[in-house]
C-alpha positions as CSV (number, residue, x, y, z in Angstrom):
1,M,86.6,-33.5,82.7
2,R,89.9,-34.7,84.2
3,M,90.0,-33.9,87.9
4,F,93.2,-32.5,89.4
5,P,94.4,-33.3,92.9
6,N,94.0,-29.8,94.1
7,R,90.3,-29.5,95.1
8,R,90.3,-25.6,95.1
9,L,91.6,-25.7,91.5
10,N,88.9,-28.2,90.5
11,Q,86.2,-25.9,92.0
12,T,87.6,-22.9,90.2
13,L,87.7,-24.7,86.8
14,T,84.1,-26.0,87.3
15,G,82.8,-22.6,88.1
16,L,84.7,-21.1,85.1
17,S,83.1,-23.7,82.8
18,R,79.6,-22.8,84.1
19,T,80.3,-19.1,83.6
20,I,81.3,-19.7,79.9
21,C,78.2,-21.8,79.2
22,F,76.0,-19.2,80.8
23,A,77.6,-16.4,78.7
24,A,77.1,-18.4,75.6
25,L,73.4,-18.8,76.3
26,I,73.1,-15.0,76.8
27,W,74.9,-14.3,73.5
28,L,72.5,-16.6,71.6
29,A,69.5,-14.9,73.1
30,I,70.6,-11.4,72.0
31,P,68.2,-10.2,69.3
32,L,69.1,-8.8,65.9
33,G,71.4,-5.7,66.2
34,A,70.7,-5.5,69.9
35,G,71.8,-2.5,71.7
36,A,70.8,-1.0,75.0
37,Q,67.1,-1.5,74.1
38,E,65.2,-4.5,72.8
39,D,65.9,-4.7,69.0
40,P,63.6,-7.2,67.2
41,L,64.5,-6.5,64.2
42,N,51.4,10.2,41.5
43,K,49.1,7.0,41.2
44,T,50.2,3.7,39.7
45,T,48.4,0.4,39.1
46,V,49.3,-3.0,40.2
47,A,47.1,-6.1,40.3
48,P,47.5,-9.4,42.1
49,P,49.6,-12.0,40.5
50,A,48.2,-15.2,39.2
51,S,45.9,-16.5,41.9
52,A,47.1,-19.3,44.1
53,T,45.8,-21.3,46.9
54,P,48.6,-22.5,49.2
55,A,48.5,-26.2,49.8
56,S,50.0,-25.8,53.2
57,K,50.6,-23.1,55.8
58,A,53.8,-24.5,57.2
59,E,55.5,-22.4,59.9
60,P,58.3,-20.5,58.2
61,A,60.4,-20.1,61.3
62,G,60.7,-20.9,64.9
63,A,59.3,-18.7,67.6
64,E,62.7,-17.6,68.7
65,A,63.7,-15.7,65.6
66,Q,64.8,-18.7,63.5
67,P,63.3,-17.7,60.2
68,L,65.3,-20.1,58.0
69,T,65.3,-23.9,58.5
70,G,68.5,-24.6,56.7
71,P,68.5,-27.6,54.3
72,A,64.8,-28.4,55.2
73,A,63.7,-25.0,53.9
74,L,65.8,-25.4,50.8
75,H,64.4,-28.8,49.9
76,A,60.8,-27.6,50.5
77,R,60.9,-25.8,47.2
78,P,58.3,-23.0,47.2
79,G,56.7,-24.2,44.1
80,A,55.4,-27.2,46.0
81,M,53.3,-24.9,48.1
82,L,52.6,-22.0,45.8
83,R,51.8,-23.4,42.4
84,M,48.6,-22.3,40.7
85,N,46.0,-24.9,41.5
86,V,42.8,-23.3,40.3
87,D,41.3,-23.1,36.8
88,M,41.0,-19.3,36.9
89,V,44.3,-17.3,36.6
90,L,44.3,-13.7,37.9
91,V,47.0,-11.5,36.6
92,P,48.2,-8.2,38.1
93,V,48.6,-5.3,35.7
94,T,50.1,-1.8,36.1
95,V,49.9,0.7,33.3
96,T,52.1,3.8,33.2
97,D,52.6,6.7,30.8
98,P,55.9,8.1,29.5
99,M,56.2,10.2,32.6
100,N,55.9,7.1,34.8
101,R,52.5,8.1,36.0
102,L,49.7,5.7,36.7
103,V,47.1,5.3,34.0
104,T,43.6,4.5,35.3
105,G,40.2,4.3,33.6
106,L,41.1,1.6,31.0
107,E,38.4,-1.0,30.1
108,Q,38.5,-4.7,29.6
109,D,38.5,-4.3,25.8
110,D,41.7,-2.4,26.0
111,F,43.6,-5.5,27.1
112,K,44.7,-8.7,25.5
113,I,46.4,-11.5,27.4
114,Y,48.5,-14.4,26.0
115,E,49.7,-17.6,27.6
116,N,52.6,-19.3,25.9
117,G,51.8,-17.2,22.8
118,R,48.1,-18.1,22.6
119,Q,45.6,-15.4,23.2
120,Q,43.2,-16.2,26.1
121,K,39.6,-15.1,26.6
122,I,39.4,-12.6,29.4
123,T,36.5,-13.7,31.6
124,S,36.8,-11.3,34.5
125,F,38.1,-7.7,34.9
126,A,38.3,-5.5,37.9
127,S,40.0,-2.3,39.0
128,E,39.2,-2.0,42.7
129,D,40.9,-1.4,46.0
130,A,40.8,-5.0,47.4
131,P,42.7,-5.7,50.7
132,V,46.3,-6.9,50.4
133,S,48.6,-8.9,52.6
134,I,51.9,-7.1,52.6
135,G,55.3,-8.0,54.0
136,I,57.9,-5.3,54.6
137,I,61.5,-6.3,54.4
138,F,63.7,-3.7,56.2
139,D,67.5,-3.6,55.8
140,L,69.1,-3.1,59.2
141,S,72.7,-3.6,58.1
142,G,75.5,-1.3,59.3
143,S,75.4,0.8,56.1
144,M,71.8,1.8,56.8
145,T,72.8,3.6,60.0
146,S,72.6,7.1,58.6
147,K,69.4,6.3,56.6
148,L,67.6,4.5,59.4
149,V,65.3,7.4,60.5
150,R,64.2,8.2,57.0
151,A,63.7,4.6,56.1
152,R,61.6,4.0,59.2
153,A,59.5,7.1,58.5
154,S,58.9,6.0,54.9
155,I,57.6,2.6,56.0
156,L,55.2,4.2,58.4
157,Q,54.0,6.5,55.6
158,F,53.5,3.5,53.4
159,I,51.4,1.7,56.0
160,K,49.3,4.8,56.9
161,T,48.2,5.4,53.3
162,A,47.3,1.8,52.7
163,N,43.8,0.2,52.7
164,P,42.5,0.0,56.3
165,E,41.8,-3.7,55.7
166,D,45.4,-4.5,54.6
167,E,47.5,-6.7,56.9
168,F,51.2,-6.4,57.4
169,F,54.2,-8.2,58.8
170,V,57.7,-6.7,59.1
171,V,61.0,-8.6,58.7
172,G,64.3,-6.9,59.6
173,F,67.6,-8.2,58.5
174,N,71.3,-7.8,58.8
175,D,73.4,-10.9,59.4
176,R,70.1,-12.9,59.3
177,P,66.4,-12.1,58.9
178,E,64.2,-11.8,61.9
179,L,60.4,-11.3,62.3
180,I,59.9,-7.9,63.9
181,E,56.1,-7.8,63.8
182,D,53.8,-10.6,62.8
183,F,50.6,-10.1,60.6
184,T,48.7,-7.1,62.0
185,S,46.6,-4.2,60.7
186,S,47.6,-2.0,63.7
187,V,49.8,0.9,62.6
188,D,50.5,1.6,66.3
189,D,51.9,-1.9,66.9
190,I,54.2,-1.6,63.9
191,Q,55.4,1.8,64.9
192,A,56.2,0.7,68.4
193,R,58.2,-2.2,67.1
194,L,60.1,-0.2,64.5
195,A,61.1,2.3,67.2
196,T,63.2,-0.4,68.9
197,V,65.3,-1.5,65.9
198,R,69.0,-0.7,65.5
199,S,71.3,-1.1,62.5
200,G,74.6,-3.0,62.4
201,H,76.6,-5.9,60.8
202,R,76.2,-7.3,57.3
203,T,73.5,-7.8,54.7
204,A,71.5,-11.1,54.3
205,L,69.0,-9.7,51.7
206,L,68.4,-12.9,49.9
207,D,67.7,-14.8,53.1
208,A,65.2,-12.1,54.0
209,I,63.3,-12.3,50.7
210,Y,63.3,-16.1,50.9
211,Y,61.9,-16.1,54.4
212,S,59.3,-13.5,53.7
213,L,57.9,-15.4,50.7
214,I,57.5,-18.5,53.0
215,K,55.9,-16.3,55.7
216,M,53.4,-15.1,53.1
217,R,51.9,-18.5,53.1
218,E,50.1,-17.5,56.3
219,A,48.4,-14.5,54.5
220,R,44.6,-14.0,54.8
221,H,44.2,-12.1,51.6
222,E,44.5,-13.4,48.0
223,R,46.4,-10.4,46.9
224,K,50.0,-10.4,48.3
225,A,52.9,-8.0,48.0
226,L,56.4,-7.5,49.5
227,L,58.1,-4.2,49.9
228,V,61.9,-4.3,50.2
229,V,63.7,-1.2,51.7
230,S,67.5,-1.7,51.2
231,D,70.6,0.2,50.3
232,G,72.8,-2.5,48.7
233,G,73.7,-6.0,47.7
234,D,73.9,-9.2,49.6
235,N,77.1,-10.3,51.4
236,R,75.8,-12.7,54.1
237,S,73.0,-15.0,52.9
238,R,73.0,-18.8,52.8
239,F,70.6,-18.9,49.9
240,T,71.9,-18.1,46.4
241,E,70.5,-15.7,43.9
242,G,69.3,-18.6,41.8
243,E,67.4,-20.2,44.6
244,V,65.7,-16.9,45.5
245,R,64.8,-16.2,41.9
246,A,63.2,-19.6,41.7
247,Q,61.1,-18.9,44.8
248,V,60.1,-15.5,43.5
249,R,59.1,-17.0,40.2
250,E,57.0,-19.7,41.8
251,S,55.2,-17.4,44.2
252,D,52.0,-15.4,43.8
253,V,53.5,-12.3,45.4
254,V,54.2,-8.9,43.8
255,L,57.6,-7.5,44.9
256,Y,58.4,-3.7,45.1
257,S,61.7,-2.3,46.1
258,I,62.9,1.0,47.4
259,G,66.7,1.1,46.6
260,I,68.9,3.6,48.5
261,F,72.1,2.8,46.6
262,D,75.6,4.2,47.0
263,P,76.8,5.5,43.6
264,Y,80.4,4.8,44.7
265,A,79.7,1.2,45.9
266,A,83.0,-0.4,46.8
267,T,82.2,-4.1,46.6
268,P,80.8,-6.3,43.7
269,E,77.9,-7.2,45.9
270,E,76.9,-3.6,46.4
271,R,77.3,-2.8,42.7
272,A,75.1,-5.8,41.8
273,G,72.3,-4.8,44.3
274,P,70.3,-2.5,42.0
275,A,70.2,-5.0,39.1
276,L,69.2,-7.8,41.5
277,L,66.3,-5.9,43.1
278,N,65.1,-4.6,39.7
279,E,65.1,-8.1,38.2
280,L,63.2,-9.7,41.1
281,S,60.7,-6.8,41.1
282,E,59.9,-6.8,37.4
283,Q,59.6,-10.6,37.3
284,T,56.6,-10.4,39.6
285,G,54.9,-7.3,38.0
286,G,56.2,-5.0,40.6
287,R,58.9,-2.3,40.3
288,M,62.0,-1.0,41.9
289,Y,62.2,2.7,42.8
290,R,65.7,4.1,43.1
291,V,66.2,6.8,45.7
292,D,68.5,9.6,44.6
293,D,67.5,12.0,47.4
294,I,66.8,10.3,50.8
295,S,64.2,13.0,51.6
296,E,62.1,11.5,48.8
297,M,61.6,8.1,50.4
298,G,58.3,9.0,52.0
299,D,56.9,10.1,48.7
300,I,58.1,7.0,46.9
301,A,56.6,4.8,49.7
302,E,53.2,6.6,49.3
303,K,53.3,6.1,45.6
304,I,53.8,2.4,45.9
305,S,50.9,2.3,48.4
306,T,48.8,4.1,45.8
307,E,49.7,1.5,43.2
308,L,48.5,-1.3,45.4
309,R,45.2,0.5,46.0
310,N,44.6,1.1,42.3
311,Q,44.9,-1.9,40.0
312,Y,43.6,-3.8,37.1
313,V,43.0,-7.5,37.7
314,I,42.6,-9.6,34.6
315,G,41.2,-13.1,34.9
316,Y,41.0,-16.0,32.4
317,S,40.5,-19.7,32.2
318,P,43.6,-21.2,30.5
319,K,42.9,-23.0,27.2
320,D,45.7,-25.5,28.1
321,L,44.1,-27.7,30.8
322,N,47.1,-30.0,31.2
323,R,48.1,-30.2,34.9
324,D,51.8,-30.7,34.1
325,G,53.3,-28.3,36.6
326,K,55.2,-26.5,33.8
327,W,56.1,-22.9,33.5
328,R,53.7,-20.9,31.4
329,K,54.7,-17.5,30.0
330,L,52.3,-14.6,30.3
331,K,52.2,-11.5,28.2
332,V,49.7,-8.7,28.6
333,K,49.3,-6.3,25.6
334,L,47.4,-3.0,25.5
335,D,45.3,-1.6,22.7
336,P,44.3,1.7,24.3
337,P,41.8,4.2,23.1
338,P,43.2,6.6,20.4
339,G,44.8,9.8,21.5
340,L,46.8,8.4,24.4
341,P,50.6,8.5,24.4
342,P,52.6,5.2,24.3
343,L,51.9,3.3,27.5
344,T,53.9,0.7,29.4
345,V,52.3,-2.5,30.9
346,H,53.8,-4.1,34.0
347,A,52.7,-7.6,34.8
348,R,54.2,-10.8,36.1
349,T,56.0,-12.9,33.5
350,G,54.3,-16.2,34.1
351,Y,53.1,-18.9,36.5
352,Y,53.4,-22.6,37.1
353,A,50.5,-24.8,36.0
354,P,48.9,-27.0,38.7
355,L,50.0,-30.6,39.2
356,Q,47.8,-33.6,39.2
């Protein structure tokens, strides 16, 4: 810094510089959406997606709410960590009737599974309530302000009706995603953390999904699911739709969405929100539930929880043993007992073969 002849002026400028630096440090330390308080940011069946064993449990974010690692995260493509690397493939399946109600009680012989068009021999079949690792992605953007109380209550309803052995983490997002609560089975801990969040700013939905899928590498359970609670499209993320689609496709996570959409959405991003969440959910074998009446959010959350507790899990050893890392299409077909109405099967659309 150039020093002026007047010592008092020099002292004043030096003190001002220190004050500006200190203020900048304080601004960087403010948590997501911070206000006066600390702000950290009928049955249905679903089964776990194709089983995967992560090759690494790399930290997804820094300890100080830095969930994304910029170019490094982008170059560490999720498929490198989450490809199927076992000889048994486990496929999650949900079956619903024309009234969108869960269908239970089906047997192994009622199902057929195809990989790249070739029928596979089912070697394992289960329909039990096994523990799940669940990530909750909570929209805390400004447009959620009037819906925050209901959304928070629906998340707690979802957790309270889950399997007691399930584990959860919570990611909140507005301008960027932030880990609100790390993996825990304590409803009280999650409730305490959710009580501190505030809404504000814009919507980095894609970044939040990307980060949460990376975070899921730390999960203890083989079955994994994400629940997105959001009211609109993305207008802030650094990652693109294509990059997030690729990560969702390469993961072994079922994605559910509770969409609280504005029928009079003003921006293209908001209008595209429902289609984006629906596509990502269906690709994994999950589903998107659209909220028409915000008072229904608790019931919808409980229904998703029920789906995760009641599932068919179909296992098979692929006839194609090539470890080429290529995408393999999956198709589950149903040949139900006579007398049942037309049924719909929900299952993930494929998986990546292991690499050598």
